[in-house]
N, C-alpha and C positions, 0 to 999 in steps of 0.2 A: 399436530399436538395441541390439545386444548390448553388454554391459558389466557392471561390478561396482560395487556400492555398497561404500564402505569408511569406516573410522573408526579413530582412534588414541586410546589412553589413556596418560598419562605420570605416573609417581610417582617419587620418589627411588630406589626399589629395584625398580621394575616398569615395563615398557614393553610395549605391545601394539599390533600392527597387525591388524585384522580386515577381511576382504573376502569378499563373497558375490555370486554372480551375481544381477543384477537379474532378478527373476522367481522366485527361489528356488533352493536348492541347498546344497551343502556350504560351510561357512565355512572359509576359509583363514586361518591365523594365523601371525604371527611374534612371538615373545615373548622378553623378557629378564627374568629373575628374579634379584633380589639382585645378586651380582657377575658374572653371566653376561656373556660376550662372544659376539656373533653369529659363527657360523662363516663362512668364506669362501663356502661353498655357499649358506647362508641369505641372506647379503647379496646374492650374485649372483642368486639366484632372485627376491628382492624387486625388484631393479633391473630385471630382464628383465620381470617381471610388470607393474610400473607403467609401463614404457616401451611395452609391446606391446598393451595393452588400453585400451579406453575406461573411465575410472573416474569414478564419481559420488560426490561428497562434499558436505559442508555446511561452508562456510568453510575448505575444504581448501586453497585457494590461499594463505591467510594463516595457516594453522596446520598441518594434517596433512602437507602436502607438505614442509614444513621439517623436522619431526621424523623423517619417513621418510628424508629425505636424510641426517640424522644417523645413523640406524640403518645405512643402506647404507655409510656411511663408517666404520663400526665403533665408533661412540660407545657408551659404557656407558649404562645406564638413568639413572644420576645425571647424566651429561653431557647426555643428551637432555632430561632434566627442566629443566636450566638453560636450554636453548633454549625449552622450553615456558614457563618463567617469564618469560623476556624478552618473549615475545609477549603473554602474559596481562596482564602489568603495564603494557603499553602502549608499551614501548620497542621491542619486537619487530622487525618486519620491516625497518624502516629500518636498525637496527643489524646485523641478520643479513646484509644485502647486502654489508657490508664484509668478511665472511668469504668469500674468493674460492673456496675449495674447496667449502664448503657451498653457496654460491649457484650455483656451476656445476653441482653435482649436482642441486640443486633445479630448475634450468632444464631439465636433461636428462630428468627424469622427469615433469614436470608439464605438458608441452605440450598434450596432448589431454584434459585432465581437465575435467569439468563441475563448476562450483561453483554449487550450487543456491542458496546464500545470495545471490549476485549476481543471479541470475535471478528470485528471489522478489519479490513486489510490495511488501512493507513490511519495515521493519527489525525483525526478530523472531528469537528463538532457535529451535533445532530442536524443543525441547519444546513451545514455543508453536505452531509449525506442526503438530506432531503432534496437539495438542489441537484445533486448528481443523479437522483432517481426521478427528476422532473415532478416533484410533488406539486399539487395544484396551488398550494399556498405556503409561502415562506414568511413567517411572522417572527419578529424579534421581540424580546422581553420589553413590554411597554413602559415599565417604570424601573428606576434604579432600585436594586434589592435592599438598599438601606433607607428607602423612602417610606414615610408613614402614609398609608393609603386611605382614601375616602371609600365609601360604600360602592360608588360607581366604579372606582378604580379597581376594587377587589373583583367586581364582576368582569372587568376587562382582563384581569390576570387569569381568571377562571377560564375565559374564552380562549386565551392564549395557550393555556395548559392543555385544553382539549385538542387544539391544533397540533401541539407537540405529540399527543397520543397518535394522531394520524401519521406523523413523520416516523414515530417509533414503529408503528405497525408496518409501514411501507418498507422500512429497513429490515424488520424481522422477516418479512416474506422474501426479500432479496437474499437473506442469509440462511434460509431454510436448509439448503444442502450442507452448509457448514455446521449447523445445529444438529442435523441428523447424524453427521459423522461423529460429533461429540457424544451424542447419546449412545451410539453403537460402541464407540471406544470405551465409554464409561462402563457399559455392561461387561465388556471384555476384561478391563483392567481393575474394575471396582473402585474407580476414582471419579470424583465430580469434575467434569471438564467444561460445564456450561458457562463458566465465567472466566475461562482461561484463554489466552492467546495461543497460537501454534507453538511458540517457543516455550511458554509456560506449561503446555501439555507435556512436552518432552521432558522438561525438568521434573514434573510431578511423577512421571513414570520411573525415571531413574532414582528419584528419592525413595519411592515406594519399593522398588526392586532391591536397592542396596541399603535399606534401612538398617542402621546399626553398624554399617561398614564404611560410612562416609567419613573421611579424615578431615581434620580442621585445615582450612586453607592458610597458607603463609603469604605474607605480603610480597609481591613481585614488583621490582622496580626496573628491571631490564631483562631482556631475553636475547638469545642468539639464534642463528639460523644455520642449519647444516644441510646443504643441498644433497639430494640423492645422487648416488654414483652414476646413474644413467643420464644425468643432465650434462649436455655439452654441445658446443656449436663449432661451426667451421670458421666463423669470423673471430679473429683474435680479440677484438674489442668486446664482444659479447662474453667470451670466456674470461676476460679481465673483470667483467662485472660479477661473474660467479665468484672469482677469487676475492673480490671486495666484500661480497655478502658473507663469505666464510668468516672474516675477521671483524665484522661489524656487530656492535652491541646496540640493540634497539631499546630505547627508553620506553617505559610503561608509565603513563600518567596516573594520577590518583584515581581517576574515573575508570581505570582499567584499559584505556585505549593505547595500543601500540603506536608509537610515533616513528614515522619513516624519516630518516635523515634527508633534509632538503638537498644537500650537495650530491646525493646519489639518485634521488627520485624526481627532482624537479624537472630535469631535462628529459624529453622523450627519447626513446631508443630507436635508432634508424635501422631498418631492415628492408633491403630490396627497393630503396627509393621511397618508402613510406615510413611514417613515424608512429610509435606506439608508446603510450603513457602507462607506467606501472604504478600501482597503488594498492592500498588495503582492499579496496572494492573490486580489484581485478584488473586485467589488461584491457585498455581501451585504445583503439586507433584514433588518430587525430585527422581522419579523412575529411576533406572539404566536400561541399555539395557536389552531387553527380547524379546523372540518370543513365543507367546502362540497360541495354535490351539484348536478350539472347537472340541469336540468329543462326543461320546455317553454319557459320564459321566458328562462333563463340557460344559457349554455354555458361550458365551461372548456377552455382550450387552453394547452399548454406550447409556448412559442416559444423555440427555441434557435438560436444563431448557428452555422452550419456551419464547422468548422475555424477557430474564432475567432482564436486566437493566430497560427497559420500564415498566415492571410489578412492579418492586420495586419502581420506581418513582411514579406510581399510588397508590400502596398500602401504601407507606409512606407519601403520600400527599406532595411530594417534590416540592417546588415552588421557583423560583429565586426571591430574595427580591426586585429586580428592577421592577418586573411585578406584576400586580394585581393577587394575589394568586388563588382565586376561578376561575377567568376567564381563567388563564393559565391551571389549572387542567382540566377544561371543554374542552378546545381546545386540549390539549394533549390526553385526554381520547378519544375524537372524532377521532383523527388521528389513534390511536392504534386500536380502534374498526373498523374503516373503512378499515384498512389494513387487519384485521382478516376476515372481510366479503369478501374482494376482493380475499384473499388467498383461502378461502373456495369455492368461486364461480369460481375459476380458472382464474381470471383476473390478470395475472402475471405482466402486465405493471403497473396497479394501485397499486398492492401490493408492487412492487419494489420501486415505487416513494415514497410511504408513509413510507416504511422502511428507505429510505434515510433521510427523515425529522425526523423520530423518533430517529434514531441513531445519527444524527447530533445534535439533542437537547441535548442528554446526553454529547456528546463531548464538547459542548460549556459551560457546567457547570464549566469546568476547565479553561476557557479563560477569563482573567481579563478585556479584551477589549470588551467583549460581554455583551449585556443586559441580557443574560441568566446566567451570572457568579454567581456561588453559590458553593464555595468550601466546605462548610459544607454539602450541599446536595449531592455533588459528593462523599464526604467521607462516608456519611451515606449509599449511594447506594452500593459502592464498599465493605465496611466492612460488612454490613449486608448480602450482597450476599455471601461473603466468610464464614461468620458464619453459614448461612443456609446450605451451601454445606457441611461444616464440621459436622453439625448435621446429615445430611444424611449419610455421610461417617461413623460416629461413630455407627449409628444404623445398617448399613449394616455389618460392620466388627464385631460388637458384636453378630450378628446372623450367623457368619461363612462365609460370602461372602467376596471375595477378591477384594478390590478396586485397580485395576492395576494402574490407573492414574487419576489425576484431573487437569482440565485446565479451569479457568475462569467461565464457565457456564455449565460444564458437567463432567461426570465421565465415565470411562470404568471399568466394573465390570465382574469378572469371578465368576460363581456360579455353584453349583451342580444342574443338571437338576431336581433332585428329590426335590430340595428346591426352585424351581422357584415360586411357589405360595407364599412362605414366602417373597421373594424379591419383588414381585408385591404388597403384602400387606404393606410392609414397605414404598415403594414409594407412594402408595395411601394415607397412613396416613400422610406422609410428605407433600404431596400436599394439603391435607385438613388443615394441621396445619399452613402452610406458605401462603396459597392462591396463590400458583404458580403451573404451569403446566409442566409436564415432557413429553418428546418425546423419543422414543426408536428405536434404530437401531441395529439389531443383526449382529454380526461379525462371520465370519468363522475362521479368524485368524488376529493377530496383530503383526507387526514388529515394535518394539519401541526402538529407539535410546535414546531419551529423550522426555519429555512431549511436546516439540515444534518441534520434528522431528519424524514422524512415517508414516507407511503405514498400512492401514486397508483394509481388503477385506470383503465385506458384504456377507451375505448368498446368495444374488443374483449375486455374483461375480463382483459387482461394486468395483472399487479401489478408496479409499480415501487417499490422502496424505496431510501432513502438514509439512511446513518448507522447506528451500532451499535444504537440503540434499536429499530429496526424491521427491520434486515437480518439474515438468518440467518447461521450460521457459514459462513465462506469463508476463503480464503487471506488476506483482509484483515480478517476479523472473528472474534473468539473467540466460542464458543457462550455464549449467555446465555438460558436458558429458551426455546429456539427454538419449542417447541410453542405458547407464548403468542403469538409473532409470527405463527405459522400461524393461530392462532385469530382474530387481528385481521384478517388477509387474508381469511379465509373469512367473517367477519362482514360486512366491507365489500363483498365480491364477491357473496355469496349470501345474506346475512342469517342465517348459521348461528350460533346462540348459542355463546359461548366454552365453556360447560359441555359441549356436545355434542362439540366438537372435542377438548378436553382429556380429557374423561372416556372417550373411545373410543380414545385414542392407545395404541399398543402398542410403540412404538420408544423404548427408554430414552434414546437419544441426544438426543431432543427435550427431555428434562427436565434436561439437564446445563447447568451454569454453569462458567465458568473465568475465571481472572485471573492475570496475571503478578505475582508478589509479590517485590519486591526484598528480598534478604536471606533469602528462604525463608519458608514458611508452617508453622504448627503447628495441629494439631487435638488439643487436650488435650496429651498428651506425644508424639503421633505427628508426625514430620517429613514434610511433603508436598513440600518442594523449592521451586524458584523459579517453578513453574507449578502452581497448585492447580486441581483439578477436583472438582466436588461436585454434589449435588442437594439439594433441600429434602425432608427426611424427616419422617414422622409421629412417630417416637419419639426424635428427636434433640433434645437441649437444649444441645449444645455449639456453639461458634462457632469458625470458622477465623480465626486472628489472624496478624499479622506477628511472626515470631520475634524480630526486632530490637527492637520496641517494645511488643508486646502489644496493639497497636491492632487493632480488628476489620477484617477484610477486607470491603469493601462487598458487601452481599447474601449474606453467608456466615453469618448467624446461624441457629440451628436447622438446621444443614446436616450432610450425611453425605458424607465424601470418597469419590470414585470414581476413583482413579488407575488402576484396572483395571476395564474395562467389565463389568458384571454385569447381565444381562437379568432375573435373578430379583429384582432390587431394586424392580421396578415395584410390588410389593405394599406397599412401604414409602413410596412417593411421596405427599407431601402434596398431593393433587389440589386441595383447596380453596385452598391458597396459590397454586398456579399459575393457577387461575381468577381469583383476586383480582388477580394481576399482569397478566393479560390485560385486566381491567377498567381497571387503572391505565394501561396503554398506550393504551387507547382514550380515557381521560379526558385523558391528556397531549396528545391531538390534538383535544380539544373534544367528545368523545362521552361523556357521563356516564350510563351505563346504570343505575347505582345510583339516581340521581335520578329517572330515568324509571320505575324500578320503584316508588319511593316515591309518585310521582304517580299511578300506577295503583292 
């Protein structure tokens, strides 16, 4: 897709718009310095530029496009800075819409702009995403946005802005599959999706489809739960829990959140000698660290419910009260069936786009500002899903199978290979009873720190990780000594000692750690900004601390900042510390190699 990445900087006496072709090229700039007023030609060129091209920004819909609109209208740097301050202080966009001329110009130029912040998977800043993507340079804003700048300082800010263009382009390239999906879906549905999150895309489709049929929402302060008739347990205490759910009213906060009574949900549920915590987020086992290996006697299998929440929405005929129920169900069923057909046909693009809409539909059930808002339906889906899983856990444990962990929509089970037929029969009966479908993945071993942090190796030697402790840097996870995580994977998969993996590593990126530091970070007298990136060095005795409190940033003692990547720093890496950390990661999951060494 042709287009430009762009960014803006605003100070009381300086304003800058910078744009560059995605893929490289000359940077275009529009500037206001001190008391400058933009010429008619400059304002016209900016308007034509931002109306005629595809532009890619980060939070541009809620910031950059507003200040650009001010520039095009002939505002001074000081007046544009007032707009900037309105947005940054949180009053912003809602106030700005009341300015008719400004909002009209905003709408005129922002129609086809891509907002990467909305498309990105987690709520994080541009610097944080740059760190996750191992950008060569992570640079913080050099001066306070309320400061009057000198000429040299203006040049510094311009250089900083160009670096942000690099970060924006890097994130844009990482998100190209998601952008392509939005373009394809936009053509199909006739809706602009390039500045919408997954859940917002679902919302837009339902609003478009049911235009004129959406009923006004009523305030909901409490909801009830009615378990389906096919929920039941052998244990009397579990059936007593169902009885309590029948008669419980669940309060709904003003923010739309369903509140679970502490007296009912604070204590974990015991089944078969293990404990499971229920909550709005799903069922979670409270398993302690363990390392289990499949052998000739025992097998390990991951049992997941396919499309769990969508299937429950369909089976329970869950329909948001603001929408026509039967028509909503028909549309939602169609989306789910189309996704299954595309998945079976190997059409990954279509399957992924429909998955976005389906998952976004469930997410909006908890949004009081959405036409899909349905707290009772959301509660029914999450609680019913947990009760169904607990039924499966009870049946498996009663038959001698060991449920290692449970997490939202699946279980990990260790079973005797001679009893595999029994396990399959239980799962088959459960599927028929609940009208849900299970998927199976056999594991050769599992390293479990807790239910949200583990490493699993499939029988095909694929490595699956969950949680920041074991997952390498990605758009969802900051880097944290990823070479140590690689060492864990190779030890589990091939038996390679951590010393070999770490000692032979030549990519500096694997040794980096990073953290978002509210209020900014300091290393001695050096300011590192709101995102700090560092490595553990041989010769460093300094610690990165919070600028606001002086408290140590976790894992940042004896560290060396690396806001700019430097491959020559490998010679200063404290290899032994990284090896020790890899051993700690293994020990977190129940493999204590140090003790094994002592035993030898």
